[in-house]
N, CA, C and O of each residue as an XYZ file, in Angstrom:
332
protein
N      39.149     44.938     62.244
C      40.276     45.526     61.261
C      41.433     45.012     61.397
O      41.639     44.828     62.597
N      42.321     44.677     60.743
C      43.535     43.960     60.520
C      44.749     44.956     60.943
O      44.917     46.046     60.396
N      45.494     44.498     61.881
C      46.542     45.371     62.271
C      47.907     44.923     61.347
O      48.432     43.816     61.459
N      48.336     45.875     60.511
C      49.353     45.321     59.803
C      50.688     46.135     60.424
O      50.729     47.288     60.851
N      51.890     45.024     60.316
C      52.910     45.202     61.065
C      53.729     46.472     60.238
O      54.202     47.396     60.900
N      53.837     46.452     59.002
C      54.160     47.660     58.308
C      53.452     48.208     57.422
O      52.337     47.704     57.290
N      53.760     49.276     56.599
C      53.288     49.990     55.511
C      53.216     48.987     54.448
O      52.194     48.679     53.835
N      54.726     48.367     54.237
C      54.874     47.205     52.901
C      53.584     45.989     52.998
O      53.123     45.403     52.019
N      53.175     45.803     54.352
C      52.485     44.746     54.576
C      50.904     45.218     54.084
O      50.203     44.404     53.482
N      50.461     46.438     54.355
C      49.446     47.201     53.927
C      49.244     47.119     52.423
O      48.267     46.627     51.858
N      50.345     47.689     51.840
C      50.388     47.970     50.414
C      50.185     46.682     49.746
O      49.577     46.652     48.676
N      50.712     45.453     50.372
C      50.800     44.256     49.332
C      49.190     43.633     49.653
O      48.556     43.060     48.767
N      48.722     43.810     50.850
C      46.941     43.733     50.967
C      46.291     44.353     49.971
O      45.466     43.694     49.338
N      46.536     45.793     49.613
C      45.831     46.443     48.778
C      45.878     46.034     47.341
O      44.900     45.975     46.596
N      47.155     45.748     47.022
C      47.636     45.239     45.479
C      46.599     43.877     45.397
O      45.801     43.731     44.471
N      46.730     43.024     46.388
C      46.096     41.810     46.480
C      44.670     41.901     46.084
O      44.078     41.298     45.188
N      44.246     42.771     46.928
C      42.658     42.949     46.799
C      42.218     43.634     45.441
O      41.193     43.321     44.835
N      43.045     44.527     45.068
C      42.918     45.260     43.793
C      42.854     44.233     42.511
O      42.095     44.348     41.549
N      43.930     43.095     42.748
C      43.764     42.193     41.726
C      42.654     41.410     41.530
O      42.246     41.130     40.402
N      42.018     40.950     42.778
C      41.066     40.058     42.984
C      39.941     40.863     42.480
O      39.160     40.301     41.712
N      39.736     42.120     42.802
C      38.379     42.974     42.122
C      38.513     43.034     40.702
O      37.480     42.804     40.075
N      39.445     43.265     40.113
C      39.782     43.316     38.581
C      39.317     41.944     38.017
O      38.510     41.819     37.096
N      39.931     40.923     38.693
C      39.280     39.587     37.951
C      37.762     39.391     38.203
O      37.049     38.849     37.358
N      37.300     39.833     39.357
C      35.693     39.629     39.215
C      35.220     40.544     38.598
O      34.172     40.238     38.029
N      35.654     41.894     38.416
C      35.151     42.822     37.577
C      35.136     42.158     36.274
O      34.050     41.942     35.737
N      36.250     41.806     35.701
C      36.405     41.102     34.342
C      35.340     39.906     34.129
O      34.750     39.813     33.053
N      35.129     39.067     35.099
C      34.003     37.995     34.976
C      32.661     38.442     34.779
O      31.821     37.874     34.081
N      32.513     39.457     35.411
C      31.124     40.124     35.284
C      30.793     40.874     33.902
O      29.665     41.044     33.438
N      32.024     41.290     33.338
C      31.785     41.713     32.113
C      31.608     40.923     31.187
O      30.866     41.163     30.234
N      32.453     39.570     31.383
C      32.422     38.624     30.550
C      31.014     37.984     30.056
O      30.646     37.621     28.939
N      30.296     37.987     31.460
C      28.827     37.540     31.529
C      28.218     38.500     30.948
O      27.288     38.068     30.266
N      28.326     39.600     30.914
C      27.131     40.672     30.591
C      27.219     40.563     28.824
O      26.241     40.362     28.104
N      28.632     40.748     28.352
C      28.993     40.634     27.078
C      28.278     39.427     26.368
O      27.826     39.456     25.224
N      28.255     38.535     27.092
C      27.932     37.022     26.547
C      26.546     36.926     26.223
O      26.188     36.115     25.369
N      25.708     37.676     26.821
C      24.338     37.509     26.528
C      23.865     38.478     25.610
O      24.532     39.474     25.329
N      22.525     38.194     25.030
C      21.975     39.161     24.077
C      21.215     40.053     25.014
O      21.093     39.894     26.228
N      20.600     41.252     24.087
C      19.777     42.177     24.950
C      18.493     41.424     25.614
O      18.029     41.688     26.724
N      17.939     40.279     24.570
C      16.897     39.819     25.266
C      17.066     39.008     26.597
O      16.248     39.027     27.517
N      18.244     38.288     26.579
C      18.649     37.462     27.689
C      18.945     38.302     28.963
O      18.636     37.864     30.071
N      19.527     39.473     28.808
C      19.719     40.336     29.626
C      18.619     41.103     30.430
O      18.528     41.239     31.650
N      17.739     41.608     29.351
C      16.628     42.449     29.778
C      15.039     41.851     29.830
O      13.967     42.419     30.038
N      15.320     40.725     29.603
C      13.689     40.008     29.576
C      13.799     39.000     30.685
O      14.716     38.200     30.868
N      12.627     39.187     31.445
C      12.273     38.194     32.613
C      12.106     36.661     31.920
O      11.708     36.305     30.810
N      12.589     35.939     33.074
C      12.563     34.363     32.658
C      13.538     33.811     31.534
O      13.310     32.816     30.847
N      14.436     34.456     31.475
C      15.487     34.041     30.598
C      16.546     33.040     31.196
O      16.995     32.184     30.434
N      16.916     33.077     32.316
C      17.770     32.163     32.947
C      16.985     31.538     34.111
O      16.212     32.277     34.722
N      17.092     30.369     34.446
C      16.596     29.654     35.636
C      16.940     30.333     36.834
O      15.965     30.703     37.487
N      18.052     30.597     37.300
C      18.773     31.296     38.306
C      18.101     32.605     38.565
O      17.657     32.963     39.656
N      18.071     33.311     37.400
C      17.375     34.660     37.672
C      15.827     34.669     37.778
O      15.225     35.727     37.963
N      15.212     33.521     37.665
C      13.916     33.343     37.807
C      13.395     32.872     39.200
O      12.271     32.425     39.427
N      14.427     33.055     40.106
C      14.186     32.102     41.570
C      13.314     33.039     42.395
O      12.894     32.527     43.433
N      12.950     34.296     42.166
C      12.278     35.151     42.885
C      10.889     35.158     42.526
O      10.740     35.023     41.311
N       9.697     35.284     43.251
C       8.384     35.433     42.761
C       8.573     36.444     41.624
O       8.151     36.020     40.549
N       9.110     37.692     41.591
C       9.148     38.519     40.525
C       9.741     38.351     39.591
O       9.670     39.183     38.686
N      10.615     37.111     39.459
C      11.424     36.604     38.236
C      12.153     37.823     37.415
O      12.047     38.066     36.212
N      12.842     38.448     38.299
C      13.663     39.756     37.813
C      14.521     39.081     36.534
O      14.969     37.935     36.509
N      14.627     40.075     35.503
C      15.696     39.808     34.425
C      17.140     39.938     34.886
O      17.356     40.610     35.895
N      18.384     39.222     34.091
C      19.441     39.064     34.484
C      20.033     40.544     35.006
O      20.688     40.613     36.046
N      19.776     41.580     34.280
C      20.291     42.928     34.499
C      20.132     43.165     35.712
O      21.113     43.499     36.377
N      18.892     43.056     36.288
C      18.398     43.489     37.814
C      19.351     42.677     38.572
O      19.970     43.329     39.413
N      19.644     41.405     38.502
C      20.582     40.729     39.285
C      21.940     41.360     39.386
O      22.436     41.725     40.452
N      22.600     41.482     38.023
C      23.794     42.198     37.958
C      23.793     43.571     38.964
O      24.669     43.854     39.781
N      22.745     44.224     38.711
C      22.710     45.649     39.409
C      22.815     45.283     40.919
O      23.718     45.789     41.586
N      21.900     44.398     41.496
C      21.693     44.212     42.998
C      23.062     43.505     43.513
O      23.511     43.728     44.637
N      23.600     42.748     42.706
C      25.125     42.280     43.273
C      26.283     43.205     42.905
O      27.375     42.867     43.362
N      26.247     44.116     42.292
C      27.422     44.958     41.903
C      27.287     46.201     42.214
O      28.109     46.621     43.028
N      26.216     47.205     41.678
C      26.122     48.551     42.077
C      25.530     48.587     43.398
O      26.244     48.964     44.327
N      24.364     48.261     43.613
C      23.506     48.413     44.823
C      24.327     48.186     46.331
O      23.970     48.861     47.296
N      25.163     47.442     46.427
C      25.683     47.537     47.746
C      26.739     48.910     47.934
O      26.956     49.425     49.031
N      27.268     49.326     46.793
C      28.072     50.495     46.986
C      27.120     51.647     47.341
O      27.534     52.378     48.241
N      26.096     51.908     46.884
C      25.261     52.811     46.846
C      24.689     52.699     48.691
O      24.466     53.784     49.229
N      24.564     51.906     49.217
C      24.151     51.920     50.607
C      25.683     51.817     51.487
O      25.812     52.145     52.667
N      26.604     51.368     50.742
C      28.118     51.656     51.590
C      28.533     53.104     51.761
O      29.117     53.478     52.778
N      28.227     53.920     50.753
C      28.404     55.420     50.746
C      27.710     56.029     51.982
O      28.199     56.777     52.830
N      26.545     55.572     51.897
C      25.568     56.192     52.859
C      26.126     55.852     54.527
O      26.211     56.710     55.406
N      26.402     54.677     54.654
C      26.964     54.212     55.895
C      28.159     54.816     56.095
O      28.352     55.175     57.256
N      29.185     55.078     55.161
C      30.379     55.874     55.634
C      30.314     57.194     55.920
O      31.165     57.719     56.638
N      29.152     57.969     55.314
C      28.883     59.120     55.458
C      28.400     59.252     56.974
O      28.799     60.087     57.786
N      27.608     58.408     57.147
C      27.033     58.308     58.727
C      28.027     58.048     59.734
O      28.008     58.636     60.815
N      28.865     57.220     59.436
C      30.181     56.893     60.365
C      31.073     58.064     60.507
O      31.556     58.238     61.626
N      31.369     58.880     59.584
C      32.077     60.096     59.611
C      31.332     61.177     60.562
O      32.050     61.908     61.244
N      30.068     61.297     60.630
C      29.170     62.209     61.181
C      29.465     62.002     62.908
O      29.492     62.931     63.716
N      29.637     60.796     63.173
C      29.951     60.471     64.587
C      30.870     60.980     65.277
O      31.033     60.627     66.445
C-alpha cells in the first residue's frame, strides 16, 4: 500500500484513478456497441476470441475481463475483514 504524505495526495490519486477507470469503461462500451448481436454472442466471430479450445464468443471475454474479477474480489475482501 502506498504511503500518502497528505490527504490531498490521496484525493489526487483517487481522482486520477477514477479518470482512468472512466476512460477504460468508455472503451469497453465503445467496443460492445460497435459489434452486432451476432458478432457479440456467436462463437468464432473474432480471431482473438477464438484463441481457446472452447472458442468463446466476444461477450464471454468481455464478462471475464470486466465483471468476473470483481465478483471474486468482493469475496476476498469479506474474507479479509473476518480475519
